[in-house]
ZATITOR-977337 format. One record per residue (C-alpha): x negated, y negated, z negated. Coordinates in steps of 0.001 Angstrom, whole numbers, padded with zeros to 6 digits, always signed. Example, Ala and Ser with C-alpha at 12.3 -4.5 7.8 and 13.67 -1.06 7.14 Angstrom:
<atoms>
-012300+004500-007800
-013670+001060-007140
</atoms>
This chain:
<atoms>
+008507-019482-015261
+011251-018488-012909
+010889-018067-009049
+013794-018906-006874
+015115-017655-003681
+017277-019957-001672
+019222-019207+001640
+022484-018656+003494
+025119-016397+002247
+024337-012947+003237
+020737-013673+004053
+019275-010850+001956
+018358-012994-001074
+019619-010465-003605
+018265-007433-001892
+014863-008980-001500
+014958-010522-004876
+015731-007163-006521
+012924-005280-004761
+010526-008244-005884
+011573-007944-009256
+010834-004382-009505
+007347-005015-007999
+006490-007789-010415
+008236-006196-013336
+010289-009168-013872
+013927-009626-014667
+016189-010175-011570
+019256-012482-011796
+021846-013243-009139
+022981-016773-009754
+026677-016326-008707
+027140-013287-010702
+025627-015192-013625
+028058-017868-013027
+031048-015499-012811
+029907-013701-016097
+029680-017340-017812
+033252-018429-016685
+034709-014913-016718
+036062-015635-013363
+035145-014874-009577
+033525-017527-007490
+036814-017448-005468
+038822-018475-008431
+036410-021156-009675
+036748-022697-006395
+040214-022419-005889
+041130-023627-009445
+038566-026245-010279
+037100-027188-006817
+033466-026859-005379
+032270-030049-007331
+032894-028309-010389
+031287-025230-008938
+027993-027242-008143
+027835-028599-011737
+027920-025065-013016
+025031-024224-010676
+023062-027127-012290
+023678-025877-015699
+022606-022494-014687
+019412-023737-013134
+018514-025393-016374
+019381-022322-018357
+017189-019996-016301
+014292-022235-015068
+012030-021519-017874
+012472-017733-018094
+010014-015076-016582
+012751-013960-013885
+013483-013809-010339
+016671-015842-009192
+018653-015355-006019
+020515-018781-005749
+023876-019408-004273
+023816-020420-000682
+025055-024011-001460
+022717-024693-004502
+020680-027041-002373
+023432-029452-001498
+023232-031158-004913
+020197-033491-005261
+019775-032568-008981
+019573-029001-008011
+016910-029767-005413
+014869-031520-007783
+014884-028657-010096
+014099-026148-007513
+011019-028401-006285
+009370-028190-009732
+009215-024375-009471
+008030-021914-006694
+011184-021635-004495
+011333-019983-001078
+013999-020364+001757
+014770-016985+003293
+015617-018266+006804
+017528-015207+008154
+018706-015050+011731
+022138-016541+011941
+023386-013474+013961
+022467-011196+011474
+024122-012960+008753
+027306-013045+010927
+027075-009407+011358
+026937-008969+007615
+029778-011370+006734
+032068-010164+009444
+034355-007974+007119
+037711-009276+005448
+036479-008382+002141
+033328-010585+002583
+035534-013551+003954
+037941-013289+000881
+035117-013329-001613
+033559-016605-000072
+035920-019610-000060
+034029-021654+002373
+034178-019028+005200
+037920-019617+005175
+037186-023204+006168
+034237-023193+008305
+032057-021160+010571
+028579-019865+009576
+026926-022150+012221
+028750-025047+010708
+027866-024388+007182
+024078-023762+008061
+024015-027095+010060
+025074-028931+006980
+022192-027205+004775
+019394-026533+007213
+017405-029833+006375
+017651-029115+002596
+016622-025607+002962
+013595-026708+005048
+012128-028625+002149
+010921-025459+000651
+008622-022893+001621
+010174-021047+004526
+010080-017255+005653
+011634-016252+008769
+013757-013044+008412
+015174-011424+011580
+016374-008029+012518
+012902-007078+013608
+011252-008038+010254
+010477-005181+007703
+011865-006215+004318
+008400-004979+002861
+006586-007493+005097
+008859-010398+003904
+008557-009201+000239
+004747-009058+000567
+004386-012498+001865
+006788-014021-000748
+004898-012340-003549
+001702-013931-002168
+003455-017352-002515
+004697-016673-005929
+001264-015424-007461
-001696-017558-007915
-004161-017705-005230
-007394-015892-005506
-006658-014326-008934
-009270-011834-009605
-008032-008847-011470
-011170-006970-011944
-014784-006828-010622
-017394-004095-011024
-021013-005072-009474
-022815-002150-010594
-023118-000999-007098
-021932-003647-004892
-019043-006376-005206
-015642-004476-005513
-013212-007289-005998
-009599-006678-006721
-007796-009940-005762
-004210-010790-005184
-004588-013292-002366
-007195-012965+000120
-007400-015142+003009
-009127-013460+005920
-011800-015911+007254
-013203-015968+010730
-016787-016955+010318
-018885-014968+012869
-017354-011753+011796
-016204-008972+014122
-012999-007300+012874
-012192-003713+013847
-008383-002890+013203
-005710-000466+013892
-002985-001438+016172
-000474-001449+013246
-002825-003675+011088
-003310-006072+014030
+000528-006317+014470
+000918-007332+010914
-002179-009342+010008
-004092-009810+013085
-002520-013026+014440
-005140-015395+013104
-008000-013294+014125
-009609-013783+017287
-012865-011593+017316
-011347-007955+017021
-011722-004614+018427
-008246-002669+018197
-008084+000843+017927
-005146+003533+017768
-003483+004022+014549
-004432+007076+012474
-007025+009778+012966
-007305+009140+016740
-009285+005990+015786
-012292+008062+014740
-013409+009244+018019
-016480+009374+020076
-014798+007211+022723
-014030+004596+020094
-017412+004601+018572
-018652+003792+022275
-016068+000996+022469
-017572-000624+019396
-021031-000362+020570
-020303-001472+024123
-018573-004771+022438
-021660-005340+020074
-024078-005000+022902
-021977-007241+025318
-021771-009880+022517
-025405-009714+021807
-024699-009064+017987
-027527-008460+015751
-028337-007039+012365
-027380-010362+010690
-023894-010303+011932
-021064-008534+010073
-018713-005816+011254
-015570-005784+009116
-013381-002665+008523
-009676-004079+008172
-007457-000999+007809
-006959+002353+006485
-009656+004940+005796
-009792+005922+009541
-010870+002246+010344
-013159+001794+007500
-014854+005142+008257
-015687+004332+011944
-016550+000752+011043
-018924+002014+008388
-020440+004434+010704
-020872+001766+013716
-022362-000697+011337
-024823+001931+009975
-026229+003110+013305
-025976-000137+015487
-029572-001407+015712
-030414+000770+012403
-027970-001190+010485
-025782-004566+010473
-023970-005992+007833
-020821-004412+006685
-017465-005581+005086
-014645-003518+004411
-011160-004714+003658
-008869-001683+003272
-005219-001948+003653
-003858+001454+002463
-003643+002744-001133
-005615+005933+000280
-008466+003786+001357
-008455+001463-001684
-008813+004294-004226
-010955+006487-002093
-011990+006326+001534
-013664+002658+001445
-015253+003344-001960
-018581+004944-002170
-020413+004489+001139
-019505+007596+003220
-018830+006861+006905
-017932+009182+009711
-016156+010106+012965
-014524+013218+014224
-015680+015362+016905
-014023+018422+018754
-011322+018533+016171
-013572+018676+013205
-013182+015709+010680
-016001+013541+009896
-018699+016009+011317
-020852+012995+012557
-021542+010610+009602
-023792+008483+007568
-024100+007029+003940
-024080+003131+003831
-022755+000753+001214
-020963-002370+002541
-022236-005729+001385
-018739-006119-000167
-015358-004264-000377
-012130-006544-000842
-009290-004804-002243
-005877-006546-002131
-003278-004460-003708
-000392-006428-001958
-001366-004808+001322
+000308-001567-000156
+003511-003216-000017
+003691-002946+003755
+002863+000702+003876
+005301+003166+005086
+006406+005901+002475
+004180+008692+003983
+000957+006313+003834
+001670+005330+000320
+002191+008752-000941
-001290+009821+000635
-002891+007302-001620
-001048+008569-004650
-002420+012038-004024
-005951+011109-003914
-005637+008624-006840
-004229+011570-008750
-007121+013797-007606
-009611+011348-008851
-007996+010602-012222
-007213+014326-012784
-010951+015119-012393
-012193+012140-014652
-009562+012911-017231
-008692+009356-017456
-005524+007666-016178
-003677+010721-014883
-000893+010319-017349
+000528+007204-015300
+001758+009948-012748
+004455+010917-015260
+004794+008226-017630
+005217+005356-015098
+006368+007267-011977
+009634+005352-011449
+007409+002054-011489
+005168+003863-009190
+007906+004706-006771
+009018+001009-006824
+005321-000122-006197
+005220-002055-009261
+002142-004189-009192
+000825-003411-012676
+001257+000160-012387
-000456+000100-008774
-003182-001974-010264
-003959+000459-013108
-004006+003276-010603
-006348+001266-008385
-008697+000034-010972
-008894+003492-012651
-009681+005304-009427
-012454+002932-008360
-014002+003081-011620
-014159+006730-011941
-015274+007216-008357
-018216+004632-008847
-019060+006473-011804
-019557+009606-009720
-021109+008069-006911
-023734+006281-008801
-024997+009668-009918
-024962+011499-006430
-024750+008865-003664
-025685+011591-000785
-023133+014168-002050
-025604+016897-002832
-024453+017755-006272
-021620+016397-008587
-020165+014178-006045
-018922+017646-004411
-016236+017393-007108
-014267+014678-005068
-013787+017416-002172
-011219+019154-004513
-008564+020248-002050
-010331+019223+000935
-011719+022320+002155
-008480+023847+002817
-006725+020371+003218
-009188+019456+006290
-008225+022861+007978
-004531+022197+007231
-004894+018583+008663
-006665+019830+011819
-004128+022550+012385
-000752+020771+011644
-001570+017289+012433
-000383+016380+009074
-001826+012975+007491
-004951+013180+005472
-003384+012518+001894
-000738+014975+002448
-003048+017760+003779
-005194+017122+000691
-002284+017836-001704
-001453+021029+000376
-005199+021969+000113
-004994+021455-003760
-002115+023740-004061
-003558+026412-001889
-006972+026243-003549
-005127+026572-006919
-003281+029519-005976
-006341+031257-004852
-007975+030589-008195
-004961+031637-010124
-004606+034920-008267
-008358+035481-008919
-007702+034799-012730
-010169+031736-012662
-007484+029090-013390
-004939+029820-015971
-001099+029489-015463
-000512+026309-017644
-003128+024360-015586
-001737+025385-012254
+001862+024661-013150
+001009+021280-014624
-000990+020072-011641
+001692+021595-009342
+004603+019731-011131
+003077+016445-010331
+002127+017428-006805
+005638+018324-006242
+006760+014987-007754
+004406+013015-005534
+004673+015021-002052
+007754+017334-002482
+007844+021099-002316
+008829+021380+001426
+005227+020218+002357
+003399+022337-000231
+005308+025401+000785
+004173+025319+004399
+002496+028540+005584
-000501+028624+007755
-001979+031973+008917
-005123+032669+007261
-007082+033404+010835
-006287+029715+011720
-007703+028432+008482
-010751+030372+008652
-011873+029204+012176
-011756+025670+010805
-013579+026459+007457
-016438+028041+009144
-017276+024927+010783
-016593+022693+007862
-019524+020204+007011
-019326+021001+003258
-020522+024441+003873
-024148+024874+003003
-026376+028082+003639
-023237+029922+003782
-021960+028869+000222
-018930+026853-000152
-018053+024718-003419
-014551+025289-004894
-013530+023101-007903
-011609+024921-010730
-009778+022590-013089
-009836+023744-016627
-007926+020878-018058
-007764+017032-017031
-011255+015765-017285
-012817+019523-017449
-013568+021480-014316
-016105+024065-013001
-017779+023628-009890
-018066+027230-008268
-020547+028085-005672
-018817+030918-003671
-020342+032988-000667
-018312+031792+002358
-017649+035388+003317
-016135+036092-000186
-013848+032818+000021
-012621+033719+003513
-011500+037007+002156
-009596+035097-000596
-007549+033164+001922
</atoms>
């Protein structure tokens, strides 16, 4: 079944439609271009030689040809003028991209654009829109102005196109891990903790909320106190639910707060970043930072439910998205399953194709749950998930780089140490490195940090136990060795 986008000329239908087609892995068709190919003439020549009525008939013919195909269609601006066309569009999922007129005028202001569009020679943008607006408004409307990010519009349109509450996978072996395509946040009696950014995008309908800073700053003692003060002032008890709605830093501090308030209240997590969906919000680890050291205060507590909506990742900026890819690659590399996707489907992954992203999310959750079930409190096999984290956390604290990017640097640096010591072979090193470069780029991986600065942070790393440090050496995907090295020896290797 086709999905249709209607709107004014220059409203962005083609740009938005092409991006949606890549995400949904559906063919994209621009109706005007399709008609030009059918007639072997430009739209301008069709108008000039045969008139507008003939052109509208061609639009009807085209709609009937395309309506039952699995495609995304960007319709011509005037397709809604003809009743027969409107009746066809009403039977399918059609959206109106309601773009700010000033934005359209800016785009249509060139001589070249006016030449291509016969109606612009006769009437103003305002007059054309006035004649059409009542017809446009009969369809599901999405406001689009200069302040609106394309990814936000795309995410909302895809939610409308796809079936509601379509469960993609479910694993109840530890708790309810549901991957759903259209999750509507309910108010209930829940208190939401979210970042400023998440509140800006998704928080309009949520009244009971605590808003924290974006990024790692949210995981502070001060913010923990802020949450505790709120819960005490609102007389919350253990039967109430605290909801972490955001990325890994938000789910970390929410989980920690829920685990200690009155010795444990109910917890729900709604991770909104790829990193939190594949790693941070999965497995019951919670924590806050202290004196510059990451997660040095923390607990283990499973949420009652973790709800994962892959469409949240469409609104991520590139850096946040890449961070999630790093963690997913790490988990899949360790498990030996699913890591090939990072080479075989990398173009789709870059386009955030929903099928490829779902494969990454599903496999990462499955593999992490398998590890967590064996070692919930991180005393044994779960340590392998710290691959790249020892040096990565130090790098993050020193440079302020985001967590996922820092882990990529940590993996490279730890692999370099193991290769120099003859523990990791060249083939494995360069295989892993090739994919890391593809994901994060070589510039980040080549950043040099003085060994003294790294050592100062490593000495206080929470993963050190009895002056021993665990280091993971990958033999091949799915095969690794967990090395238990004296801290002194490790520091000399750096």
